[in-house]
N, C-alpha and C positions, 0 to 999 in steps of 0.2 A: 121400614125396612130396606137396609143397605146390601141388597141381592141382587150385584152388577151383572149381568149379561153382553158381553162386547163382543166383537170381533167378526161375526157373520150376520145375515138377514136372519137366520134362526134365532141367535140370542138375542135381538130386537123384539123378535115375537113372543120369545118366553119373560123379556121384560115387561111387554105390554099385557101379556098373559097374568101376570101376577100383579098388576097395579089393577087388572079386571077383578081379579078375584078377591081384591080388598072391597070390592063393592056390594058383594052380596054375601051371605052368611059363609061362613067357613064349613065345608063337611070335609070332616076327616077321611081320607081313603079306607078303605076297610083294609085292615093289616090280615097279611098272609101269615098262615101258621109254620113258624121255622121248625127246621129239622133239631135246632137245639134252640130252648127256650131262651128269651132274651136277647133277641140278635135284631136288628133292623132291617127291612128290606128296600128296596131302593125307594120306594115314596118316604118311606120312613126317614131315611137316611137324610133324603131332602128336607122334608121338613126340619129336621135336628140342623143341619148345616144352614138354614134359612133364618132358624132362630139365633145361633150364634152369630150370623150377619149382622144381625139386629143391632149390635155393639159397634160405637165407635172406632173401635179397634180392630175391625175384619170388615171383608168385602168376599163377596162371592159371586164366581162365573163360570161359565161351562167353556170348557175347553175343545169339544167337539162332541159329536150326537155319533153314537154308535149306530149299526146295523140295527139293532134292536128297537133305535130311538130313544134311548136312555143315553142322559147327560155324563159328561166325564166331568164333574166339578172340580174346580181350583177354590179353597178358601185361602184367603191371606191375611193374615193376622201380622200388625205393626204399626208405626205410629210415624209420623213425618214422612220424609223422602222414601219411601217404600222402596223403589228400584236401583237407590243409590248407596244401600247398605249391604254389607253382608247378609247371607240368607241360607237357612236350611231347609231344605226341600223333604218332606216327609209322606210317603206314599202307602197305604195301605191296598187290599184288595188285588196285589200283585199275581198271586196265585186262587183264583177264585173261592175253591173250597175252602181257604183258611178264611173265613170271616172275622177272626178275630183281628187281622190286620186293619180292617176297614171300623173296628169299633175302638180300636186303639189310635188310631190316627184323629177320627172325629171328637173321640172324649180327650185327647191331648188339646187339640185347638182350643174345645170348650171351657178346658182348664185355663191355657194361657189368656183367653178373653176374662175368665171370671176372675182370676187373679190381677189382672190388669184394672179391673174395675174399683179394685179396695186395697191394692198394694203397691206401694211405691217401687220395691224394690222389682215386681214383675215389668210396671213402666218403663223401668230404667233398661229392662234387658230389651224392652220392644223398642225402645229409642236406639238402641245399638244395633240390633240385628231383626232380621225380617225374617218369618215363618211363611213357606207356605205349603197347602195340604192338600193333596189330592187322594184323599179317602177311598175311594174305590176306583184303582183305574180299568178294571175289568167287569163293569155292571152288570152287562149281559147273562155271563156266565154263572155271577155271583146268585142270580134269582132261581137258581135250582135247590137253592138252600130253601127256598120258600115255597117248594111246589112238589105234590105227591103225584106220582112216589118220588122219593127222593135220591139223587143221585149225584156223586162228586162229577161235576163237570168243569172242565177246564177252557174251553171252547167257546167262540163268541158265536154270533147269529148268521156268521157267514155259510149259506149252502156250499159243502165241497163233498164231492163223487171219490169217497177214500177208496172204493173196493175198483172204480173204474168200469162200472156196469153199465153207465148211462144213466144212472139215478144218485138220486143225494139223499142224504139223511134216512134211506129207508129202514137201515137195519141197525137199529139201535137196541138198547136193554129193552126187557119187559118185566114187569111185575107178577111172576107166576103165582105165587102163593097169595097174592091179594093183599099184602100185609102195610103196603106204602113205602118200603124200601126196599130199594134196588142194591143186592147184595152178592153173593156168588153161585154158582153151580157146580155141583161135583157130580162127575159122571163115570159110573165103574168102568174101568178101562185096563186093561192086562198088560197095555204099553203105555198107560199114564205114568208121570212122572211123579206124584204125588202120593203122601202116605200119611194118615193122619199123627201127630206127635204122640210117641211114647207116654207122654208124663200127662197131656191133657189133648183128648181125644178131638177137641172141638177145634184144634189148630190145626192146619194143614202146612206140611213143608215137603220140601222133595226128598224123595226117598236117597237114602246114601248107603251104596254099596258094601261098604267098608264096617256098616252094620248088620251086614244079612239082610238089608230090607230089598224088597222089590215093590215098584211102583204099583197103586191101584187106583188111582183116580186121574180123571184129567181134570182140568180145572178153566171155567169160562165165567165170564159175568154174566149174571141171570138175565136169561132172554131165549129167544127162538131166533131159527135161521129164517127171519122174513123174506129174502129174497131167494133160498132155495139154490144157494151157492155151497152150501156145506162149511160155512164159517157162521159163527156166531157173535154179533156185536161189532162188526167191524167197518162199520158206516154209520155212526152214532151221531145224532144231531149236533149240528154246528162246524165250525172249521178251524179255527184258528187259536192258539193259546199266547196270551199276550206275552208271558213269560217265557217262551220260545222263538218271538219272533224279533228280539232286538240283534244289534249288528255284531255282537262278539260274539265268535267260536259259533256263529248261527248254525243249525244243523239242517243243512240241503236236503230237501227229499223226505224229511223224516215226518213222522205222523205231528199233525197239529200246529207244524211250523209256519205253515203260509206259502203262497207261493214265492214270496221274496222277503227280503228283510224289511221291517217297517212297514209292512203292508198293510195293516189296520188302523182304523180312525182312532182306536184308544191308544196304539204305540206311537201313531205319528204325533198325536196331542202332547204325549209324555215327552218323545224327542225334541218335538218342536218347541215345547214351554221351556226347555232345560237348555237349548241351546239359544235362543233369544231372552234368557235370563244368565249374562253371566256374573252376574253379583251371588248365585249360588255357590257355595263354598264346600259344602256335604251334602249325601243324598242319605236318608235312614229309609230303608226298604222292610216292611214288614212281609216275611217271605220267610217259608221252610227251608231256602238256603242262606243259611246261618252261619255270619263270620265273627260273631260275637262269643258265642258259645263254644264255637267250633272256629277257632281263628286260621285263615289261610295261612299258608304255608308259603314262607320266602325261600325265593331261589336266586341266584345269580344268573344273568341273562345265558349264559353258556350252558348252564344246567336246565334252564327252561325249557329247550328246545329240544327235548327228546327225541321227537318224531320227526327232527329234520325241515321243521319249519322255517321259511326263510323269507325277509321281507327286503329284499333287494335298494330299496330307499330307504328302510328303516336304520338307527344308529345301532350300529354292531352290527347289523344285517341280520336281525333276530325280529320274529315277532313276541311280545311281550305276552306270555300266559301265565305268569303266576307273581304274586305279591314281590315287590323289587324289594330288595334288603333294606335300602335306605329308607322305607317307606314303614318299614316291618315294625320300627320301637313304638312308633307313633298308635298304631294299631295295636301291639302288644298292651300298652298303656289303657287306651279306651276299652278294650276286651276287657280287662280285668278290673276296671272301673264298673264296665256293665254287671258284670258276674258279682261284684260285691252287694251291689244296688239290686239285683234281681234277687239274688241267693238260693236261684236253684243249680242242682246240680245233676250230672249224668244225663246232659243233654243228646240225643237222640243224634247221629249222625248227619252231614247235611247233605241234601241229594246232588247229584249232577247239574251245574249252571248253565247248558250249551241254550244262548239264546236269551238268558236272562237279564232282566233289567239289572239285577244289583252288581252283577259283572260288568255288564256296559257301561256303568255310571263309572267304574274304575278303569277300565282298561281301554275305554273310547272316551267317554266324557270327561274323565282324566279329574274327577273331584274324589273326595275321601268318601267310600262308599260302604257304609255300614248297614248290615241285614241281620235282621233279628227275627226268629220263630215267635218269640214272646210268652210262650207255654208250652209244656208237654207234659204228658201222663210221668208223675213221679217214678222213679225205681223204688220197689219194694222191695225188700230183701225176703227170700223165699221162706226163712224160719218165720217172719212176719206174717207174710201171706198163709203159711201153713196154720197158723195160729189165730189168724182170722177167719180162713177158709175152711176149716175140716173137713174131712167126709167128702163126697162127692153131689152135694147138693146141687150144685151147677152144672151136673151133667159131664163130670171130668173122669167120674169111675175111680175104682180102687187104686187103680194104675198110677195115678196122680200122686198118691201118698207113697210110692214105694220108691226107696233113695236106689240110685243106679251107681255100680261102680265107677261109672266116665260119665262127667256130668255132659247131657246134652243141650247146648245152648241155642240149638235152632228155633225159630220162632219166638226168642226170648222177650222180645217187645210186644208180641201177640198175647204170650202168656201174662207179662207184667200187667198188659192192660186188663186183661179179663179180672185177675186180682184186684187191681185197682175198680173197676167196676164195679165189683161185689163189696169192696171195703164201702165206695162211697154210695151205693144204693142205684146206681145209674144202670139203666134198662141199653145197654150199648152192642149186645150181641143178640143177633137171630140163630137160636138152635138150630142145628140142620134136621131139615124135616123133607122126608120123602115126596116125592110127587110123578106124576105120570106126564112123560114128556112126549109130544107127538114125534118130536127128531130123532127121539133113541128108544124105539119100540122093543120091549122085551128086556131093557138094560135100569140098573139102578140108578135113578137120578135124585139128587137131592140139593133142597136149597138153604142156605144159611150162611151165617158169617157176621162179621164186623157190619154193625149201621154205618153208614155213610157220614161223615163231618166229626164223629164223635173222636178220633183219634187225634183231630187236629185243633179241636176248638173247645176250649174251658166250660162249666157251666156259669150263667149268669153271676152268679155271688162274685166271682172272681174277678170279674171285668174291672172294676173299678180298683180294686187292690193293683192291679196290672197296669190300670192306667198310671197311678199315682208314682209306681217304680219306673216309669217309661218318662215320666214327666219330668221327673229328678234326674233321670239319665240326659234327656234330650237338653234340660238347663248345662248341665255339665258340660254337654259337647260343644255348647253356645259358648260358654266361658271359656274354651279351651282353644277357641278360633284365634288366627291370629291378630297383633293389634300394633298398630304403627303409633310410632313416638319421636320427634326430634329431640333426642336427649342434648343434643349441643348444636348451637348455632352462633357463631363467632364471626366479627370482621374487622381483618385488621387493615390498619390505613398504612399503604404503603408509599404516598407521596403522591403530587398532582392531582389530586381529585380518584386516584385509583384505590381500592380496597380489593383484597382478598377474602370470599364469604367461604366458609367452610361448614359445612352441613354434616352431624351423624344422625342417622335414620335408624332406629333399633324396633326390632318386633320382640314386644313384651309378652305376647302369647304363647302358649303351650305349642301348637303346631306350627309349621314352616308357611311362608306365604303360598306356597303351591308343593304340591309331592312332586316326587322323583316323577311318578305315572304321569302329573299334568304337565311337568316341563317336557316330556318327552312328546307325550301327546299334542302338546301347544294349543290347548283347546281354552286354558286360561288366561287372561287377561294379564301381562306383566305388571308388577308394580312400577310406577314413574314419579319420579321428580321432577317438579317445574319451579323454576326463579321467576317470581313477575317483579319486574324494575318500575320505578316512578318515573315519572314525566322527566325526562331530560337526563335520565341515567342511560347506560348503554354499557352492552357485554364486550368485555374486552377479549377474554379467550373462556372456553368452555360453551356449552350449548343450554339453552334456558330449559330446556326439556331433555331428560334424559331416562332411559330404562335403568333399572335397578335389578342386577341380580337375585335369585331368589335369598332370602335370608331365612335361617335356622330359627328355630321356634327356642323361648326363652333366652332369647337376648342377642339373637345375630345380627351383625351391624351393617350397615353401608356407608360409605363416605362420600362427600362429592364436594368438589371447589372451582369455584367461578374467581375470576378478575372481573370486576364493575367499576367504570368511570361513574361517580356522581356529580351531579351538577355542582358548580362552583359557586351557586349566588341562590338566595331562596333559603328556606325552611330547612329541616332535617329529611334527609330522603329516608323512606321506609319501602325495605325490602320485605318480601314474603316468598314464604317455601313451603310449597304443598308437596302430597305424597298423597296418592291413591293407587288402587286397583278396587274394582266391582267388587271382588270375592272377599278383599279385604280391608277394605274401608278406606278412610281419609284421615290425614291430620296436616295442619299447616302451623307455621309458626313466622314472627316478623322480627325485624330488627331495624332500628335507627340509626343513619349514619349522619353525622354533624358534617354540613359542606364546608364552612370555612375551617381551617388547618389552623388550631390554636397555636402561636408563636411560641410559647412558653414550655411545649410539649414535645419533645423528640416524635418525629411521624411513625417512625415505626413500632413505638409503643401504644399509640394512640388506637383506642377499643371502640369498637361501636356501642352504642345503648341497645341491650335488647329492649324490645317493646312487651 
């Protein structure tokens, strides 16, 4: 087993524990029943990752241990000098209820390893690019997917007093109807903001005065007022959401953001790993903050600062909060390729990304940051839905079939989801059921609504087809990374043992050697060239090591010249020129310089021989 846990005493103990386990009969942990069948809990994921790490192409380690005593695993896939090649960092489980992200990350790693075992093309890819996988960045909150009652939880296990009453985690949701699902609770209230949608009474929407509506219901998460402060569910278990704890546009003092930026073991593990691995060229996050189906909008720096944000030390005196125009064409092409490979349409809007990992990866980490939701409930046409779901068998009532003179698009996603559930035979909605609630004596209280996780995670049979599509896209991203080549290396004899050496470095990849945001953030190592002189040779002009300006994709060039004095006696002098950057890779080329000047040839026309 190539499962390596490094870096702390905890990791050494883990490694010893794995070795000890191999001496006794293996007992598989009891599998927890997931909210959606076919997904792996923490123990199941660990077993899967350890199985992948058995391969000679992979290794497994723990980056950190969470407050809930779970490891943030890193699976590295590659060959040769892993840390000296450009790398892609793939991160799942960023938004814990989005278990699909974890499944896709783990399955992509497995596909790479399985491909490398029998496919020369995959081995060639791994010889050129390293792949880092963090399949479940927030493992504590993700376990809510496997525990009844099921509730979508984004917070880790840090205890937090959200309502400032001196107690922590004392007023979370409660399963009032005992069905094992935490849904919603609607309470009859003349001052409420909500009404049932006129076309589907199951869906709650805000009352619209222009339609002559008056609010009839107040909505709460299913639960009781456990601490007697006349609030419901205001202090749930856990404290900090990983996807609100990063530094870019950090939501100070907001719910689940944490006491300060990068305050949690999980967040620090991801950030520390990223900054300590300068070979990472791009980051792919599986998260609802999607910029592949819903591409970021590019703005000029002057336009991006609509709120008057200023940075006195930053270039142009502006804080960059939008995709830079210079980077937009590359994002557009990658998004087009993703959309073609994925094949999905009508993707839902991307949520706001304050403190999110995917936006941090671009704006502060300076890498190409790609974010994919991966799956969503397909948009069904109203006519198709009416044909597939006639009548009111699902409780929608006769009003659901009536045609309105003006389309009411409120709750469109929810109504579409209900139609899709019915078509696929998925039990994804709890019908509203009246209960007696001790906090609302004499008032009508009903519990029901969408089951947790159903809107974010597909049925198990879709996982492998989705993994296949994303594996194709990941390989395409790797293929579009910058590639350095010395297209020209020449030496002209100037006389007196002096040569002028000219080198032309070209970027043959699609992406530039650094994004514009990466250049501004100064988080990436620049490309450098170095001239290596043989014994007896000396540099007359120029510097032996030079920083190369960013090279554009598709043939961007950088040129450099030196004057070199070679030894007058002995064999031919061999000069080597090398170019490299951790996130771009390296290339080198050499040329031979004859030391003796042939008397029968003009000095100015004598050329060095390429080696």
